[in-house]
LUMKOL-761048 format. One record per residue (C-alpha): x, z, y. Coordinates in pm, 1 decimal, m for minus. Each point is the difference from the previous one (the first is absolute). Layout:
REM LUMKOL-761048
         xx         zz         yy
          X          Z          Y
...
REM end
This chain:
REM LUMKOL-761048
         xx         zz         yy
     2146.6    m4588.5      205.9
      122.4     m161.8      339.7
     m371.9      m84.7      126.2
       m7.2      377.5      m44.0
      281.7       99.6      226.1
      m95.6     m247.3      267.8
     m347.2      142.7      m23.4
      129.0      377.2       59.5
      214.9     m172.1      287.8
     m271.8      m90.4      211.3
     m216.8      254.7     m100.7
      285.5      280.2      192.1
       10.1     m282.7      283.0
     m323.8       24.4       50.7
      m33.3      356.5      m17.2
      297.2       84.5      198.1
     m122.2     m259.9      295.9
     m359.2      160.1       15.1
      101.1      449.5      m81.9
     m330.5      112.4      187.3
     m226.7     m235.7     m292.6
      m56.0      223.8     m247.1
      m51.1      346.8      193.8
     m211.1     m202.4      224.7
     m235.4     m152.0     m282.4
        9.9      382.4     m157.1
     m130.9      171.3      269.3
     m214.0     m269.2       75.1
     m135.2       78.5     m288.0
      m42.9      329.8       57.7
     m312.1      225.7      m81.6
      m72.3      438.6       11.7
     m129.8       70.2     m344.1
     m354.0       18.9     m149.6
        3.5      350.4     m101.5
     m228.6      242.0      254.1
      219.4      220.7      244.3
      378.2     m212.8      m65.7
      190.5     m130.0      267.1
      240.4     m209.6     m249.9
       54.1     m336.2       94.1
       75.9     m187.0     m323.1
        8.5     m451.5       10.9
      m65.8     m283.0     m229.0
     m313.9       47.7     m202.5
       44.3      340.3      m79.8
     m328.4      180.5      138.5
      171.3      373.7      m80.3
      332.7      140.7       83.9
      215.0      100.6     m314.5
     m157.5      344.3      m44.6
     m353.4      m96.0       33.2
       13.1     m298.4     m243.4
      133.9      236.9     m231.7
     m336.6      216.6       62.9
     m242.4     m288.8        2.6
      178.5     m164.8     m331.8
      m60.5      364.4     m229.0
     m348.6       39.2      144.4
      m59.1     m360.8     m153.2
      133.5       80.2     m333.8
     m166.6      275.4     m173.9
      243.2       m7.3     m257.6
      280.9      239.4      215.7
      142.7      285.8      m90.0
     m228.5      264.5      226.7
       92.7      385.5       39.3
     m264.4      105.4     m308.3
      m38.2      346.8      123.2
      m36.7      m42.0      377.6
     m344.0       20.1      139.8
     m181.4     m240.3      184.9
       11.0      149.9      383.7
      370.6      m18.7       71.7
      159.2     m325.1       62.9
      203.4     m246.5     m184.1
      383.5      m83.1      123.1
       56.9     m344.0     m152.8
      381.0       15.7     m221.7
      232.0     m222.4     m188.5
      m78.3      m63.6     m364.3
     m340.5      m72.1       76.2
      m36.6      419.4       36.2
     m194.7      193.3      229.4
      m12.0      319.0      143.6
     m199.9      240.9      229.9
      m24.2      206.9      236.7
     m258.8      183.8      223.7
     m165.6     m185.0      339.3
      216.1      269.5      249.7
      327.2     m135.3     m189.3
      m36.5     m406.9      m35.5
       84.8     m101.4      341.6
      374.3      233.0      m52.0
       57.6     m136.5     m359.9
      m63.6     m365.2      116.6
      228.2       28.8      214.8
      242.1      m71.3     m340.0
       67.5     m217.1     m267.5
     m112.6      189.3     m322.5
      133.7      m92.3     m365.5
      m58.0      180.5     m323.1
      314.5      270.4     m160.4
        0.2      150.5     m322.0
      251.8      297.1      m29.0
     m153.7      109.1     m287.9
     m367.8     m103.0     m220.1
     m137.1       72.1      385.7
      m66.4     m339.7      204.7
       32.3       64.1      366.8
      m38.3     m183.6      322.0
      360.0       m2.6      176.4
      166.2     m163.0      282.9
      367.0      m51.0      171.0
       42.4      154.0      371.6
      162.0     m243.2      261.9
      412.6      136.5      128.7
     m203.6      126.7      289.9
     m124.9      251.3     m247.5
      277.2      151.5     m217.3
      m60.4     m287.4     m284.4
      m93.2       79.4     m329.3
     m323.5       74.9     m116.5
     m341.0      178.0       55.0
     m291.2       m8.0     m192.5
     m370.4      m72.0       63.1
      m97.6      420.3      m54.4
      309.7       99.9      124.2
      m88.4     m145.5      368.5
     m375.7      118.0      m45.1
      103.2      381.2      m31.8
      217.9      m96.0      315.1
     m324.1      m42.8      146.4
     m167.4      352.9     m144.0
      309.3      150.0      137.0
       79.0      136.5     m367.2
      362.6      m28.2     m154.4
      111.3       m7.7     m347.7
      m42.0     m104.4     m308.2
     m321.3     m185.3        7.1
     m219.9      m33.8     m357.8
     m290.4     m211.6      m51.6
     m302.2      158.6     m145.2
      m96.0     m300.1     m204.8
      366.8      m88.6     m116.7
     m145.2     m357.4      205.5
      337.5      m92.7      201.3
     m210.6     m251.7      138.1
     m274.8      220.8      163.5
      154.2      176.1      301.1
     m269.0      153.2      152.4
       10.9      325.5      180.4
     m179.1      157.0     m272.2
      156.3     m115.6     m306.7
      341.1      110.1      125.1
       78.5      393.5       14.1
      338.3      194.9        5.1
      138.9      115.0     m336.8
      316.6      178.5     m169.4
      271.3     m237.0     m151.0
     m178.7      181.1     m318.8
     m336.9      m64.4      115.1
       31.1     m364.4       81.6
      146.8      m20.1     m338.6
     m299.6      141.1     m170.9
     m198.6     m249.9      181.2
       95.5     m286.8     m240.9
     m133.4     m282.4     m204.6
      124.6       39.5     m406.6
      394.4      m95.2      m91.7
       m2.7     m313.1     m251.5
      m30.8      182.6     m373.3
     m165.3       m6.4     m310.6
     m307.7      201.4      169.0
     m238.1     m217.8      253.5
      m10.7      411.1      160.3
      223.9      193.9      220.6
      204.0      300.2     m154.6
      m93.5     m120.5     m386.9
      216.9     m153.1     m288.3
       55.6     m106.9     m302.7
      131.0      312.9     m229.6
      200.7     m248.6     m228.2
       17.6      348.0     m262.2
     m366.3      m45.6     m110.7
     m138.0     m268.4      212.0
     m229.8      171.0      184.8
       33.7       39.9      351.3
      206.4      262.6      242.9
     m109.4       52.7      321.9
      234.5      132.3      284.1
       51.8       74.8      322.5
      330.7       26.0      246.3
        3.9      320.4      251.5
      315.8       59.8      193.7
      190.7     m239.8     m128.5
      m86.2      113.8     m388.9
     m218.6     m105.8     m259.5
     m270.7      229.9     m130.9
     m131.5      m93.8     m367.2
     m331.2       76.8       11.2
     m123.3      m70.4     m395.3
     m108.2     m277.4     m223.1
     m304.5     m166.9      m67.9
     m166.9     m204.3     m187.4
     m115.4     m287.8      290.9
      140.8     m111.5      292.0
     m318.3      124.5      175.2
       66.4      404.3      m94.7
      348.6      m32.4      117.4
     m101.5     m136.0      333.9
     m257.9      240.6       56.9
      292.0      230.5      m90.5
      213.7     m174.4      277.3
     m280.9      m22.3      270.3
      m83.5      394.4      m46.2
      386.9      153.6       75.4
       44.3     m263.2      262.5
     m309.2      158.7      199.6
      139.1      310.1      m82.5
      377.1     m115.6      133.8
     m114.6     m242.5      305.2
     m341.9       94.5       65.8
     m152.9     m358.3      220.3
      317.8     m111.4       m9.9
      m31.6      m72.4     m408.6
      m36.6     m379.4     m143.6
     m195.7       80.3     m244.4
     m106.3     m257.2     m327.2
     m351.6       68.5       22.2
     m175.8       16.5      354.6
REM end
């Protein structure tokens, strides 16, 4: 124990007599990030900055979670937890100015960043940033229900009712949206919620028949905003 204390004291005195050694050592090892177009300097044996190191690591790992419905044209935006969002090339540079992380306020994963104090603190969702650049405001809806697919052709303005209509099925006994098991008869009941009121659509022998009944009612009520069971 005494030897360790002596060693620590010796190291402390050496650091005090060489205050600039560590800084000069790191500066001597600094070099630019190897990612094309990146101007960030890194030190040590690192080849990439923090942002592009994550991107390169994700590209080399086939098992990572990509946005399943995003087309191939938009560019990837790396996030934490090995997730990737997608934006169009016209928005790429503006989006890469912020670090992004996944958030799941409901049953859909979105990309979100924390704003600095100079911009008012708070959180900013990626689709909100894209909407601002498109010159639109209000509630933004993802056409394919994929919160990581933020290409411009996947975003549209919606009312709260339309946005709620274009959602994935909730958890329940049925694998379809708007379908539940009738406890009395053990058949399948179709229902739809319009203007905060639940409307009974009938009882059916199979889940598929009940799902079709919901789809027809949803299309009549919400048109293109309806998230149907059978695409």
